[in-house]
C-alpha positions as CSV (number, residue, x, y, z in Angstrom):
1,X,38.3,31.3,31.2
2,X,40.1,27.9,32.5
3,X,43.7,27.5,31.7
4,X,46.2,24.6,31.7
5,X,47.7,24.1,34.6
6,X,51.7,25.2,34.1
7,X,54.3,22.9,34.7
8,X,55.9,25.0,37.5
9,X,52.1,24.5,39.0
10,X,52.3,20.6,38.3
11,X,55.4,20.1,40.2
12,X,53.8,22.6,43.1
13,X,50.6,20.7,43.9
14,X,52.2,17.1,43.2
15,X,53.1,14.4,45.7
16,X,56.0,12.3,45.1
17,X,56.3,9.2,47.0
18,X,59.1,7.1,47.2
19,X,58.8,2.7,47.5
20,X,60.1,0.3,50.0
21,X,59.2,-3.2,49.5
22,X,55.9,-3.6,48.4
23,X,54.1,-6.3,50.8
24,X,57.1,-6.3,53.1
25,X,56.5,-2.9,54.8
26,X,56.2,-5.4,58.5
27,X,59.7,-5.8,58.1
28,X,61.3,-3.1,56.6
29,X,63.0,-2.7,59.8
30,X,64.7,-6.0,59.5
31,X,65.6,-5.0,56.1
32,X,67.3,-2.0,57.1
33,X,70.3,-3.6,59.0
34,X,71.7,-5.2,56.4
35,X,71.4,-2.5,53.8
36,X,73.0,-0.6,57.0
37,X,75.8,-2.6,57.5
38,X,76.5,-2.8,53.4
39,X,76.9,0.9,53.7
40,X,78.8,1.1,56.6
41,X,81.3,-2.0,55.6
42,X,81.2,0.3,52.0
43,X,82.4,3.4,53.9
44,X,84.7,2.1,56.1
45,X,86.4,0.1,53.2
46,X,86.5,2.7,50.9
47,X,88.2,5.6,53.6
48,X,90.9,2.3,54.1
49,X,91.8,2.4,50.6
50,X,91.9,6.3,50.3
51,X,94.1,6.2,53.7
52,X,96.4,3.7,53.3
53,X,97.0,5.1,49.5
54,X,97.1,8.7,51.2
55,X,99.5,7.4,53.9
56,X,101.8,5.0,52.2
57,X,104.4,6.9,49.7
58,X,105.5,4.0,47.7
59,X,101.1,3.9,46.2
60,X,101.9,7.4,45.1
61,X,101.5,5.8,41.3
62,X,98.6,5.8,38.6
63,X,96.9,3.1,39.6
64,X,96.4,3.9,42.8
65,X,95.2,7.3,42.4
66,X,92.7,6.1,39.6
67,X,91.8,3.2,42.4
68,X,91.6,6.6,44.9
69,X,88.8,8.3,42.3
70,X,87.1,4.9,42.3
71,X,87.1,4.8,46.2
72,X,85.8,8.5,46.1
73,X,82.8,7.9,43.3
74,X,81.8,4.5,45.3
75,X,82.3,6.9,48.5
76,X,79.6,9.6,46.8
77,X,77.6,6.9,45.1
78,X,76.3,5.2,48.2
79,X,76.3,8.4,50.4
80,X,73.8,10.0,48.4
81,X,71.3,6.9,47.7
82,X,71.0,5.9,52.1
83,X,69.4,8.7,53.0
84,X,66.3,8.5,51.2
85,X,66.1,4.8,51.7
86,X,66.6,4.2,55.4
87,X,64.0,7.4,55.9
88,X,61.5,4.5,53.9
89,X,62.8,1.6,55.9
90,X,62.8,3.2,59.6
91,X,60.2,5.4,59.3
92,X,58.1,4.7,56.6
93,X,58.4,8.1,55.1
94,X,58.0,8.1,51.7
95,X,57.1,11.9,50.2
96,X,60.2,13.6,49.3
97,X,59.9,16.8,47.3
98,X,60.3,17.3,44.4
99,X,63.5,19.7,44.6
100,X,65.7,17.2,46.4
101,X,64.5,14.1,44.6
102,X,66.0,16.3,41.3
103,X,68.9,16.6,43.6
104,X,69.8,13.1,44.7
105,X,68.9,12.3,41.2
106,X,71.3,14.4,40.0
107,X,74.0,13.0,42.0
108,X,73.3,9.4,41.3
109,X,73.7,9.9,38.1
110,X,76.9,12.2,37.9
111,X,78.5,9.4,40.4
112,X,77.5,6.4,38.0
113,X,79.0,8.0,35.4
114,X,82.3,9.1,37.4
115,X,82.7,5.6,37.8
116,X,82.1,4.1,34.4
117,X,84.8,6.6,33.2
118,X,87.1,5.9,35.8
119,X,87.1,2.3,35.4
120,X,87.8,3.0,31.8
121,X,90.8,5.2,32.9
122,X,92.0,2.6,35.0
123,X,92.0,-0.2,32.0
124,X,94.1,1.8,30.1
125,X,96.1,2.5,32.9
126,X,96.2,-1.5,32.9
127,X,96.9,-1.3,29.1
128,X,100.0,1.1,29.3
129,X,101.5,-0.4,32.2
130,X,102.0,-3.7,30.0
131,X,102.2,-1.7,26.9
132,X,105.2,0.6,27.7
133,X,106.2,-0.8,31.4
134,X,109.7,1.3,30.8
135,X,107.5,4.5,29.9
136,X,104.5,3.9,31.7
137,X,106.2,6.5,34.6
138,X,106.9,9.2,31.8
139,X,103.0,8.3,30.5
140,X,100.9,8.8,32.9
141,X,102.1,11.7,34.6
142,X,101.1,13.2,37.9
143,X,99.7,16.0,35.5
144,X,98.3,13.5,33.2
145,X,96.6,11.5,35.8
146,X,95.0,14.7,37.4
147,X,94.1,16.1,33.8
148,X,92.1,12.7,33.3
149,X,89.9,13.3,36.7
150,X,89.2,16.2,36.0
151,X,88.1,15.2,32.4
152,X,85.6,12.6,33.8
153,X,85.1,14.9,36.6
154,X,83.8,17.5,34.2
155,X,82.2,14.9,31.4
156,X,79.8,13.5,34.7
157,X,78.6,16.9,36.0
158,X,77.5,18.0,32.8
159,X,76.3,15.0,31.0
160,X,74.0,15.1,34.4
161,X,73.1,18.8,34.8
162,X,70.3,18.9,31.9
163,X,68.6,15.6,33.2
164,X,67.8,17.6,36.1
165,X,66.0,20.7,34.6
166,X,64.2,18.8,31.7
167,X,62.1,16.7,34.8
168,X,60.2,20.5,35.4
169,X,59.4,21.7,32.2
170,X,57.2,18.2,32.5
171,X,53.6,18.0,34.3
172,X,52.8,15.1,36.5
173,X,49.7,13.9,38.5
174,X,49.0,15.1,41.7
175,X,49.9,12.1,43.8
176,X,53.2,10.3,41.9
177,X,54.5,6.5,43.1
178,X,57.9,6.1,42.3
179,X,59.0,2.6,41.8
180,X,62.3,2.8,44.1
181,X,63.7,4.1,47.2
182,X,65.6,7.0,45.6
183,X,65.1,9.0,42.2
184,X,66.5,8.5,38.6
185,X,65.7,9.6,36.1
186,X,63.8,7.0,33.9
187,X,61.9,6.8,37.0
188,X,60.9,10.1,37.4
189,X,60.0,10.8,33.7
190,X,57.6,8.0,33.4
191,X,55.3,9.2,36.4
192,X,54.7,12.3,34.2
193,X,51.5,13.1,31.9
194,X,52.9,15.2,29.5
195,X,55.1,14.8,26.4
196,X,58.5,13.2,27.5
197,X,59.8,12.8,24.3
198,X,62.8,15.5,25.4
199,X,63.9,14.2,28.3
200,X,63.7,10.5,27.7
201,X,65.9,10.9,24.5
202,X,68.5,12.8,26.2
203,X,68.6,10.4,28.9
204,X,69.4,8.0,26.0
205,X,71.7,10.1,24.8
206,X,73.4,10.8,27.8
207,X,73.5,6.5,28.8
208,X,74.9,5.9,24.9
209,X,77.8,8.7,25.5
210,X,78.7,7.7,29.1
211,X,77.8,3.8,30.1
212,X,78.1,2.0,26.3
213,X,80.8,4.1,25.0
214,X,82.7,3.7,27.7
215,X,82.1,-0.1,27.8
216,X,82.4,-0.5,24.2
217,X,86.1,0.8,25.3
218,X,86.6,-0.9,28.0
219,X,86.2,-4.1,25.7
220,X,88.7,-2.7,22.9
221,X,91.3,-2.3,25.8
222,X,90.9,-5.6,27.2
223,X,91.1,-7.0,23.4
224,X,94.2,-4.7,23.2
225,X,95.7,-5.8,26.7
226,X,95.3,-9.8,25.9
227,X,97.0,-9.1,21.8
228,X,100.0,-7.2,23.9
229,X,100.2,-10.1,26.5
230,X,100.2,-12.9,23.8
231,X,103.4,-11.2,22.5
232,X,105.1,-12.1,25.7
233,X,107.2,-15.1,25.4
234,X,107.6,-16.0,29.0
235,X,104.7,-17.4,30.3
236,X,106.0,-16.9,34.0
237,X,105.4,-13.1,32.3
238,X,102.4,-13.3,30.8
239,X,100.5,-14.6,33.9
240,X,102.2,-11.6,35.8
241,X,100.8,-9.0,33.4
242,X,97.3,-10.8,33.5
243,X,97.5,-11.1,37.3
244,X,97.6,-7.3,37.6
245,X,94.2,-6.6,35.7
246,X,92.5,-9.4,38.2
247,X,91.3,-6.8,40.3
248,X,90.1,-4.4,37.4
249,X,88.1,-7.2,35.8
250,X,86.4,-7.7,39.2
251,X,85.3,-4.2,39.8
252,X,84.2,-4.0,35.6
253,X,82.2,-6.9,36.3
254,X,80.4,-5.6,39.8
255,X,79.5,-2.8,38.1
256,X,78.2,-3.5,35.0
257,X,77.0,-6.5,35.8
258,X,73.6,-5.3,37.7
259,X,73.4,-2.7,35.3
260,X,73.1,-4.5,32.3
261,X,70.5,-7.0,34.5
262,X,68.3,-4.7,35.6
263,X,68.5,-2.9,31.9
264,X,67.5,-6.3,30.6
265,X,64.6,-6.8,33.7
266,X,62.8,-3.1,32.6
267,X,62.9,-4.1,29.0
268,X,62.2,-7.6,29.2
269,X,60.5,-8.6,32.2
270,X,58.2,-5.7,32.7
271,X,55.6,-8.2,34.2
272,X,57.9,-9.9,37.1
273,X,57.2,-8.7,40.6
274,X,57.8,-5.0,41.7
275,X,60.3,-6.4,44.3
276,X,62.7,-7.6,41.3
277,X,63.3,-4.4,39.9
278,X,63.6,-3.0,43.4
279,X,66.4,-5.5,44.5
280,X,68.5,-5.4,41.3
281,X,68.6,-1.5,41.7
282,X,69.5,-1.7,45.4
283,X,72.6,-4.6,44.2
284,X,73.3,-1.6,41.5
285,X,73.9,1.2,43.2
286,X,75.2,-0.6,47.1
287,X,77.2,-3.4,45.7
288,X,80.0,-1.9,44.1
289,X,80.5,0.4,46.7
290,X,80.9,-2.7,49.2
291,X,82.8,-4.9,46.8
292,X,85.1,-2.8,45.2
293,X,87.4,-2.3,48.5
294,X,86.9,-6.2,49.2
295,X,88.3,-7.1,45.5
296,X,91.2,-4.5,45.9
297,X,92.2,-5.3,49.8
298,X,92.4,-8.8,48.9
299,X,93.8,-9.2,45.2
300,X,95.4,-6.4,45.6
301,X,98.8,-7.0,47.6
302,X,100.5,-4.1,48.2
303,X,97.2,-2.5,49.7
304,X,96.4,-6.3,51.0
305,X,100.4,-5.9,53.1
306,X,100.3,-2.3,54.0
307,X,96.7,-2.7,55.3
308,X,97.7,-5.6,57.6
309,X,100.6,-3.9,58.4
310,X,98.9,-0.7,60.1
311,X,97.0,-3.4,61.9
312,X,99.5,-5.1,63.5
313,X,101.1,-1.3,64.2
314,X,97.8,-0.4,65.6
315,X,97.4,-3.7,68.1
316,X,101.3,-3.2,69.3
317,X,100.4,0.2,70.1
318,X,97.5,-1.4,72.1
319,X,98.7,-4.8,73.7
């Protein structure tokens, strides 16, 4: 008597293939050069931020602790994404083991959720600094910052964990072609041939309880910040208060604009070229880790000056 294949049997007999840039396979090696440069720049930039904050005692403040968390999430996001991207671009090696795909998917979504939460925590930090400047140090103590960091990490770990097990319950085709050169939850369940409603609903709940909730709270934070700034009598003080938020606003836009654009393309431009979808996904995962260190190095005077000072000391030693 014939029996229906179980989900485990389906996974064991299925092949999962990553996708590079369709139609541009002959220039994959050349495309890998800017991608490798982006990763190297992001890695060096994030490590520089972490090194400066760690070695400069004057930067041991809540704002810079949150910036360290942002740099760590950027490192995690880019390092998780790059290996499979380069394996496709360098060696045209598209096959990926299902469990490896789940692990990569888990870390991509975990670091994305962490980054979203860190940006929200940084908005709260700016609100306290502007609203209660005299009580800033007593409100955001090292203990409070540590608890916030642990809380946002635990939230991300717990939210992303079920999403890594639910796809195992699904059945797949013999050959499954994924849309990108890395694994995402919505892309993996898209190729499933069995009922994927549970996985799809859970994925939506994760997005609503992390990215959407964080973005709403971010908007609320800046409404409260603007309200506080407008109460400041001195024009110079108002300008100074808002200037402390510029780097953070840039980081928020760098993170959320590509993410929203990718969602809009998926929803309203389904017939667009696959290359458009792939490029937007690459931008979403690679550009924030690249741009955040640049923005904070240029726009944050304390970071900027200390980087220059370190470079001068190194040049003096070598000369």
